[in-house]
C-alpha positions in Angstrom: -9.4 31.2 8.4 -8.5 28.8 11.2 -9.5 25.2 11.7 -10.9 24.3 15.1 -11.6 20.8 16.2 -14.4 20.3 18.6 -15.4 16.9 20.1 -18.9 17.0 21.6 -19.1 14.5 24.4 -21.9 13.7 26.9 -22.0 11.3 29.7 -25.7 10.3 29.4 -26.4 7.7 26.8 -29.4 5.3 26.7 -27.4 2.4 25.3 -24.0 3.2 26.8 -23.8 5.6 29.8 -20.4 7.1 30.4 -19.2 6.0 26.9 -16.5 8.8 26.5 -14.7 7.4 29.6 -14.8 3.8 28.5 -11.3 2.3 28.4 -9.7 1.0 25.2 -6.5 -0.8 26.2 -6.4 1.2 29.4 -6.9 4.6 27.8 -10.2 6.6 27.9 -11.9 6.7 24.6 -12.2 10.5 24.6 -8.4 10.7 25.1 -7.7 8.4 22.2 -10.0 10.4 19.8 -8.4 13.7 21.1 -4.9 12.5 20.5 -5.7 11.2 17.0 -7.3 14.5 16.0 -4.3 16.5 17.4 -2.1 14.7 14.9 -4.0 16.5 12.1 -2.4 19.8 12.9 -5.6 21.8 13.5 -5.2 25.3 14.9 -7.2 24.7 18.1 -8.8 21.7 19.8 -11.4 21.3 22.5 -13.9 18.8 24.0 -17.4 20.3 24.4 -19.2 18.6 27.3 -21.8 19.2 30.0 -20.4 16.6 32.4 -17.7 17.4 35.0 -16.5 13.8 35.0 -15.6 14.0 31.3 -14.1 17.5 31.9 -11.9 16.2 34.6 -10.7 13.4 32.4 -9.8 15.7 29.6 -8.0 18.2 31.8 -6.1 15.2 33.3 -4.5 14.3 30.0 -3.8 18.0 29.1 -6.8 18.6 26.8 -8.9 21.8 26.6 -12.5 21.7 27.7 -15.5 23.9 27.0 -18.5 23.4 29.3 -21.8 23.5 27.6 -25.5 23.3 28.4 -27.0 19.8 29.0 -30.0 20.2 26.8 -28.5 20.2 23.3 -30.4 17.8 20.9 -27.3 17.1 18.8 -23.5 17.3 18.6 -23.9 20.1 16.0 -25.8 22.2 18.5 -23.2 21.5 21.2 -20.4 22.5 18.8 -22.3 25.7 18.0 -22.3 26.7 21.7 -18.7 25.8 22.2 -17.6 27.7 19.1 -19.3 30.8 20.6 -17.4 30.4 23.8 -14.2 30.1 21.9 -15.1 33.4 20.1 -14.4 32.2 16.6 -14.4 34.4 13.5 -17.2 33.8 10.9 -14.7 32.3 8.4 -13.1 29.9 10.9 -14.0 26.2 10.2 -15.3 24.1 13.0 -14.5 20.4 12.6 -17.1 18.3 14.5 -15.5 15.0 15.4 -17.6 12.2 17.0 -16.1 11.2 20.4 -17.0 7.5 19.8 -14.7 7.1 16.7 -11.4 6.0 18.3 -10.0 4.9 15.0 -10.3 8.3 13.3 -6.9 9.5 12.0 -5.2 12.7 10.8 -5.7 11.5 7.2 -9.5 11.8 7.4 -9.4 15.1 9.2 -7.0 16.6 6.7 -9.0 15.3 3.7 -12.1 16.9 5.2 -10.5 20.3 5.8 -8.9 20.4 2.4 -12.4 20.9 0.9 -12.5 24.4 2.3 -9.9 25.6 -0.1 -12.9 26.2 -2.4 -14.7 29.3 -1.2 -18.1 27.9 -2.1 -17.8 25.1 0.5 -19.5 26.0 3.8 -20.4 22.5 5.0 -18.4 19.3 4.3 -18.4 15.7 5.3 -16.9 12.3 4.4 -18.2 9.2 2.6 -16.8 5.9 1.7 -17.8 3.3 -0.9 -19.3 0.2 0.6 -16.9 -2.8 0.1 -19.8 -5.2 0.6 -23.1 -4.1 -1.2 -25.1 -6.0 1.4 -24.0 -3.4 4.0 -26.2 -0.9 2.2 -29.3 -2.7 3.5 -28.3 -1.9 7.1 -30.5 1.1 8.2 -27.9 2.0 10.8 -25.4 2.7 8.0 -26.5 6.0 6.4 -26.2 6.2 2.6 -25.4 9.3 0.6 -25.9 10.1 -3.1 -23.4 12.5 -4.7 -23.5 14.8 -7.7 -20.5 15.0 -10.1 -19.2 18.0 -8.3 -19.2 16.2 -5.0 -22.3 17.9 -3.6 -24.6 15.5 -1.6 -28.0 15.1 -3.2 -29.6 13.1 -0.4 -29.0 10.9 2.6 -31.1 7.9 3.6 -31.2 4.8 5.7 -32.4 2.9 2.7 -30.0 1.7 0.0 -30.0 4.6 -2.6 -30.0 4.9 -5.5 -32.7 2.3 -6.1 -31.7 0.0 -9.0 -34.7 -0.8 -11.2 -32.7 -3.1 -13.5 -30.0 -4.9 -11.5 -29.1 -7.0 -14.5 -27.8 -4.1 -16.4 -26.5 -1.7 -13.8 -24.6 -2.1 -10.6 -24.4 1.1 -8.5 -21.7 2.3 -6.0 -23.3 2.8 -2.7 -21.7 5.3 -0.4 -21.8 5.2 3.4 -22.0 8.6 5.1 -19.4 9.0 7.9 -20.7 11.1 10.7 -17.9 13.8 10.7 -18.7 17.3 9.6 -17.0 20.6 9.2 -18.7 24.0 8.8 -17.7 27.6 8.5 -18.7 29.2 11.7 -21.1 31.7 10.1 -22.9 28.7 8.5 -22.9 26.7 11.8 -24.6 29.7 13.5 -27.3 29.6 10.9 -28.0 25.9 10.8 -28.4 25.5 14.6 -31.2 28.1 14.4 -33.2 26.0 11.9 -36.4 24.3 13.0 -36.6 20.5 12.5 -37.7 19.6 9.0 -40.0 16.9 7.6 -37.3 15.0 5.8 -35.2 15.0 9.0 -38.0 13.8 11.1 -38.8 11.0 8.6 -35.2 9.6 8.4 -34.0 10.8 11.8 -31.0 12.5 10.1 -30.2 16.1 11.1 -28.3 16.8 7.9 -31.5 16.6 5.9 -32.7 19.7 7.7 -29.8 21.6 6.2 -30.4 20.3 2.7 -34.1 21.0 2.9 -33.3 24.6 3.8 -31.0 25.1 0.8 -27.6 24.5 2.4 -25.1 22.6 0.2 -23.1 19.8 1.8 -19.9 18.8 0.0 -18.4 15.3 0.5 -14.9 13.9 0.1 -14.5 10.1 -0.6 -12.2 8.2 1.7 -11.5 4.6 2.7 -12.0 5.0 6.5 -14.2 2.1 7.7 -15.9 4.2 10.5 -15.5 2.0 13.6 -18.1 3.6 15.9 -18.9 2.5 19.4 -22.6 2.6 20.4 -22.8 -0.3 23.0 -20.6 -2.1 25.5 -20.5 -5.0 23.0 -19.0 -2.6 20.4 -16.3 -1.7 23.0 -15.4 -5.4 23.4 -15.0 -5.7 19.6 -12.8 -2.7 19.2 -10.6 -3.7 22.1 -9.9 -6.8 20.0 -9.4 -4.9 16.8 -7.2 -2.0 17.9 
């Protein structure tokens, strides 16, 4: 079993075209993410893209590129094609890292991959407890509910669990961080699934997997998940990092 990091990256974006090439203190964002992931000691690394501008950038800093089709509906689908090009074994684990998370570190990647020591884990992800409960009301921050054995029970844009009696109970809300890892055999299966009703309702692809009976395990971390979706986000992270 090997661990293969794949960063899906596309140039076209409604809110931020060319986002992977945006500069953070003079360095392309895709390079910053790639270098941070390399520190985790994965067996192989690649950027999966459909755009030659991104490919040239990655080759320029010495990274590996896999060219993929332009019509993938999600990063998971793009990872699936790239994993096929890389000719992975079924037991290999694909780590899908978002290219717009420049603050991701080796610590989070290693925590995620550690879950695969258990043979029953085929899909894994990360969550973090909200430090401010009010954040749970933000629909752009996806919430996850976990079982005692760290399986995810549900994901929602609403604050879950619902608290019927807030005077007697204060829940811990968990934010879902959009990083996944999957055994390659499982990845091949989930990219063949048709969109599900829960997925279409919440606009969350992971609900398709749950609805079709796939277990998703989660590790809890303290990573704040600094994602970049707009040019305004880029200005903020240039100040923070």
